C-alpha positions as CSV (number, residue, x, y, z in Angstrom):
1,M,0.4,0.0,0.2
2,S,3.1,2.8,1.0
3,H,3.3,2.7,-3.4
4,L,0.7,4.9,-3.0
5,I,2.3,7.5,-1.3
6,G,3.4,10.4,-3.6
7,Q,1.5,8.6,-6.3
8,K,-1.4,10.1,-8.8
9,A,-5.0,9.3,-7.2
10,P,-6.3,6.7,-8.7
11,D,-9.3,8.3,-10.6
12,F,-12.9,6.9,-11.1
13,T,-16.4,7.9,-13.1
14,A,-19.5,7.0,-11.2
15,Q,-23.0,7.4,-9.9
16,A,-23.2,9.6,-7.3
17,V,-25.7,11.3,-5.0
18,M,-24.9,14.9,-4.3
19,E,-25.0,17.4,-1.4
20,N,-27.7,18.7,-3.0
21,D,-30.0,15.5,-3.3
22,E,-29.1,15.6,-7.3
23,L,-28.5,12.0,-8.3
24,T,-25.7,12.6,-11.3
25,E,-22.5,10.8,-12.7
26,L,-18.9,12.1,-10.9
27,T,-15.7,12.1,-11.8
28,L,-12.8,12.6,-9.2
29,S,-10.2,14.8,-10.9
30,D,-12.9,17.3,-12.4
31,Y,-14.7,17.2,-8.9
32,L,-11.6,17.7,-7.4
33,K,-9.6,19.9,-9.9
34,G,-8.4,23.0,-7.8
35,S,-8.6,22.0,-4.4
36,Y,-7.9,19.3,-2.3
37,G,-9.3,16.3,-2.0
38,L,-10.3,13.8,1.0
39,I,-11.8,10.1,-0.2
40,F,-13.1,8.3,2.7
41,F,-14.2,4.4,1.8
42,Y,-17.5,3.0,4.3
43,P,-18.7,0.0,4.0
44,L,-22.2,0.3,4.5
45,D,-26.0,2.1,4.2
46,F,-27.7,1.2,7.4
47,T,-24.9,0.6,9.3
48,F,-23.6,1.6,12.8
49,V,-20.9,3.3,13.1
50,C,-20.5,4.6,8.9
51,P,-23.3,7.2,9.9
52,S,-21.1,8.8,13.0
53,E,-18.9,9.8,10.9
54,I,-20.4,11.1,8.2
55,I,-22.0,13.1,9.9
56,A,-19.0,14.1,11.5
57,F,-17.2,15.2,8.2
58,S,-20.3,17.0,6.8
59,N,-20.5,19.2,10.6
60,R,-17.3,20.3,9.9
61,M,-17.4,20.9,6.0
62,D,-17.1,24.4,6.8
63,K,-13.6,24.5,8.4
64,F,-12.6,21.6,4.9
65,A,-14.7,24.1,2.9
66,E,-12.1,27.1,4.6
67,L,-8.9,24.4,3.4
68,N,-10.1,24.9,0.9
69,T,-10.6,20.3,0.3
70,K,-13.5,18.9,-0.8
71,V,-14.8,15.9,0.9
72,V,-16.3,12.4,-1.2
73,G,-17.6,9.3,0.4
74,V,-17.5,6.0,-0.8
75,S,-19.2,2.4,-0.7
76,V,-20.0,-0.5,-2.2
77,D,-23.9,1.2,-2.1
78,S,-25.9,2.2,-4.9
79,Q,-26.7,6.3,-5.4
80,Y,-30.5,4.6,-4.5
81,S,-29.6,3.3,-2.0
82,H,-27.4,6.6,-0.8
83,Y,-30.1,8.3,-1.9
84,A,-32.8,6.7,1.4
85,W,-30.6,6.7,4.0
86,R,-29.1,10.8,3.7
87,N,-33.0,11.5,3.3
88,T,-33.6,9.7,6.7
89,P,-33.2,11.2,9.5
90,P,-30.6,10.7,11.8
91,N,-33.5,9.8,14.4
92,K,-33.8,7.4,13.0
93,G,-30.7,6.0,11.6
94,G,-30.3,7.9,8.9
95,L,-27.4,10.9,7.7
96,G,-30.2,14.3,7.2
97,P,-28.9,16.4,4.6
98,I,-24.8,15.8,4.2
99,K,-23.0,18.0,3.0
100,F,-20.2,16.2,0.6
101,P,-21.0,14.1,-2.3
102,L,-21.7,9.9,-1.4
103,V,-20.0,7.7,-5.0
104,A,-22.4,4.1,-5.5
105,D,-18.8,1.7,-5.9
106,L,-21.2,-0.6,-7.1
107,T,-18.3,-1.9,-9.1
108,K,-15.9,-2.4,-6.0
109,Q,-13.3,-1.1,-8.8
110,I,-12.9,1.5,-6.9
111,A,-12.6,0.3,-3.7
112,K,-9.6,-1.9,-5.1
113,D,-8.0,0.5,-6.6
114,Y,-7.2,2.2,-3.4
115,G,-6.2,-0.2,-1.8
116,V,-9.1,-1.9,0.8
117,L,-12.0,-3.5,-0.7
118,I,-12.3,-7.0,1.8
119,E,-12.8,-9.4,-1.3
120,D,-14.8,-11.7,1.3
121,A,-17.3,-9.3,3.0
122,G,-17.3,-7.2,-1.0
123,V,-17.0,-4.3,1.4
124,A,-14.6,-1.4,1.8
125,L,-12.5,-0.9,4.7
126,R,-12.7,3.0,6.8
127,G,-9.7,4.0,4.6
128,S,-8.8,7.7,4.3
129,F,-6.7,9.6,1.5
130,L,-5.3,13.2,1.5
131,I,-5.0,14.1,-1.8
132,D,-2.6,17.2,-2.5
133,K,-3.6,20.4,-5.4
134,E,-1.6,18.3,-8.4
135,G,-4.1,14.9,-7.5
136,N,-0.9,13.0,-5.9
137,I,-2.0,11.3,-2.4
138,R,-0.3,12.5,0.3
139,H,-1.5,10.9,3.6
140,Y,-4.0,7.9,4.4
141,V,-4.9,5.5,7.3
142,I,-7.0,2.7,6.9
143,N,-9.2,1.3,10.0
144,D,-10.2,-2.3,10.4
145,L,-14.6,-1.7,10.7
146,P,-14.9,-1.7,14.3
147,L,-13.1,1.7,14.8
148,G,-14.4,4.8,14.2
149,R,-12.4,7.0,12.3
150,N,-10.9,10.9,13.9
151,V,-12.4,13.3,11.2
152,D,-10.3,15.8,13.8
153,E,-7.4,14.6,12.9
154,S,-7.9,14.5,8.8
155,I,-8.4,18.2,9.6
156,R,-4.7,18.1,11.2
157,M,-3.3,16.3,8.5
158,V,-4.9,19.2,5.6
159,E,-3.4,22.1,7.8
160,A,0.1,20.1,8.0
161,L,0.1,19.3,4.6
162,Q,0.0,23.0,3.6
163,F,1.7,24.3,6.6
164,H,4.7,22.0,4.9
165,E,3.9,23.6,1.0
166,E,3.7,27.8,2.3
167,H,6.8,27.2,5.1
168,G,8.7,24.5,3.5
169,E,9.2,23.1,7.1
170,V,8.5,19.5,8.7
171,C,5.6,18.9,11.0
172,P,7.0,17.3,14.2
173,A,4.7,14.6,16.3
174,G,1.6,16.1,17.9
175,W,1.5,19.3,15.7
176,Q,-1.8,21.3,15.3
177,K,-1.9,24.4,13.4
178,G,-0.5,28.0,14.3
179,Q,3.0,26.2,15.5
180,E,6.0,26.3,15.2
181,G,7.4,23.7,12.8
182,M,10.7,21.8,11.7
183,K,13.7,22.3,9.3
184,D,14.5,19.2,7.8
185,T,17.6,19.6,9.0
186,A,20.3,18.2,11.6
187,E,20.8,21.3,13.1
188,G,16.8,22.4,12.8
189,V,15.4,18.9,15.0
190,A,18.4,19.3,17.5
191,S,16.9,23.8,17.3
192,Y,13.4,22.2,17.8
193,L,13.8,18.9,20.2
194,A,15.7,21.6,22.7
195,S,13.3,23.2,23.3
196,H,10.1,21.5,23.2
197,A,11.4,16.9,23.5
198,E,9.5,17.6,27.6
199,E,6.4,18.3,25.9
200,L,6.0,16.1,22.8
């Protein structure tokens, strides 16, 4: 899987239900053009951990928009299942009107291309992939099915990537927006650790 880092994100065209409830075809490269991207996979609609994650992403879409980052969810369900789930209120186990597209990976090829398909079960693991403005994968994390992901960590990684791109510095352990980075030299790490080692 490490071969995906720094490589072009596998492109795809598939049916999706959009943030305005429209059912249409979505091509990832077109949708992300000029933006960063966060594409995440989840196993199935109308399940248990998944709605908590999807709603958590939707609740933070203002922050993702501020970071010029588009979010796309993907599962092996149809666009009609996605539509029905979006139009079921959260207190009935649905999503409500979430603020990003859900893609239908009916052939399971997208999950295969990203290396997250569980062949035996025919569903995707909880994979999240950060894509830069050039269309390259810069970070990913994959959770097993019972383990819900941390959406704030996804935001932190976008901020870390943008900090590195803007300042040319690297982000030490636990870096948060507004904190100091370090120069990627022996002197840079020594200088950083001289004042920060105790807080790591």
